[in-house]
N, C-alpha and C positions, 0 to 999 in steps of 0.2 A: 485678529487684533492682538497686539502684544500687550502683556500686562506685567506689572511689577508687583511681586509678592515679597513680603518681608515679615519675619518672625523675630522680634528683638526683645531683649530683656535688659534691665538695668537695676542696680541697687541704689536707692535713694536714702540718704541719711541726713539728719539735721537735728536741730534743737529749738526749743521755744522757751521764752521767759515772759512772765506776766507780773505786773504789779498794779495795784489799784488802791484808791482811797475814796471813801464815801463819808459824808457828814450830813447830819440832819438832827431833827428834834422830834420828840414824841409828845403829842397832845392826847391826854387821856380823857375819855368821856364816860358816861354812865354805861352800865352793863358790860364792862370789860372791852369796850370799843376803843381802839387807838388809831389816830391819824398821824402819819409821820412824813412831812415833806423832806426831800433829800436832794443833794447835788454830789456829783462825783466825777472822777476821771480814772481811766484805765489805760495803761500802756502795755503793748505786747510787741515782742520782737521774735520773728521766725527766721532762723538761719537754715538755709538749705545748702548742703555741701555740693561740690561738683560731682557729676556722675557721667558715665559713658555707657551707651547702649552697646550690647554685644549680640551678634547674630546667633540664632538658634536654628540649625539645620538649613540655613540659607546664606547667601552673601550678605555683606553688611554695607551695601551702597547707601542705604537710607539711615544708617545708624547716626545718632546725634551725640555730641558732647554737650552737656549742660554745665554752664558756668555757675560758680557758687553765687548765692544771692541772699540778701537780707531784706526782709519785708517788715514793715512796721504798721501798727494799728494804734490810733490814739483817739478813742471816742470819749466825749464828755456827755454827761447826762444829768437831767433834772426831772424830778418826778415826785410821786406821792405813793405811800403804802398805807393800806387800811388793813388792820388785823383785829380779830375778835377771838376770844376764848370762851368756849361753852363748857360748863361744868354740869355733871350729872352723877348720880350714884353709880352708874355703869362705867364711868371714866371721864376723860377730858378730850375735847376736840378743839384744836387750834387751826384757824383758817387765816389766809391772807390773800390780798390782791394788790398788785403793784403795777404801776404804769409810769413810763418815763419817755420823754423826748430825748433822742440821742443825736449827736453831731460827730461825724468821723472827720478828723483832720488829715489823716494819711490814707487816701483812697486809691493810690496808684499801685498796680500789681503788674510787674514786668519780669520777664525771664529772657536771658541771653543764651543762645546756643549756636552751634555750627555743625555742619556735617563732618563726620569723622574722616572722610576721604578728602575734605577741603577745609582743614582747620583754620586757615587764615581768613576765611570769609564768615564773619559773625552776623547773626541777625537777632533782632529783639522782638519778642511778641508781647503784647499787652494782654494780660488776663482780664477777667471781668472786674471792673472797678467796683470797689465798695461804694454803696450808696451813701451820700453824705448825711442825709437826714432821715431818721426812722422813728418809729414808735416801738418801744419794747414793753411787752405785757407778760407778767408772771402771775400765776394763780396756784395756790397750794394749800395742803392740809396736813395735819398730823393727828392721828387718833391714838390715844393712850388708854386702853381699857384696864391695864394694870400698871404698876410701877415698873415692871420689867419688860413689858411688851409695847412696841410702837409700830404703827402702820402709817406710811406717809406717801404722798404723791404730789407731783407738781407738773404744771404745763408752762412752757416758755415759748413765746412767739416774738418775732421781730418783723415789722411790717413797714413798707414805704414804697410807693410807686409800684413797680413790678416785683419788689423784694417781698418774699414770704418765707421765713424760716420758722419751723415749728418743731417742738420736741415735747416729750412727755416721759416722766419717770415715776415709778412706784417702787416701794420697798417695804421691808419688814425688818425690825430690829428687836432682838431679844437680849436682855442683859441678865447675867446670872452672877 
C-alpha cells in the first residue's frame, strides 16, 4: 500500500490586543466581609500573519499556505465577588470567590489556506467555535505574614456544556 509521508515546518507570527472594563459596587458587612456585584465587557483581537509550510527532508506536496486572519472575542459578563480579610498577630489572609455568567458575541473561528502546489484553490476550515454562554469561577487568596512577604494563589475555571477550562497559579512575592 502506498503512503504519503510529510515532515513540514512553518513559522507563525501574530499579535494580540485586549481591552476591558468592569464596573460594580462594594457592600461592606460585619467582620470585613464584602459583596460586590459587577458587570463588564472585554474585547480581544488576535491577528495571525500569513505563513507557509516548508518541507524538511521530504517533498512539499502537502505543504500549506495559511492566509492572514484576524479573530475577535467580545464576551460580556455579570457576576458577584465575595471577599473577606482575616487579621491575626501572625499576619493577614485575604480571600475571594468570584462567579460570573458570560456571553460571547464573536464565536466563529475560521482559517483559510491552500496547498502550496495549487495556490489558486483556497479552502476554509472552521475551528472549534467558542461557546456562547459559560460560567466563570475564580477563587483566590493572599497570605501576608510580614509587610515584605506575600504568598498567593488562585484557581480560574470556565464551564458550560462540554466546555471546561481550568487553571491554577501560586506565587511568592518579597519586597525589600
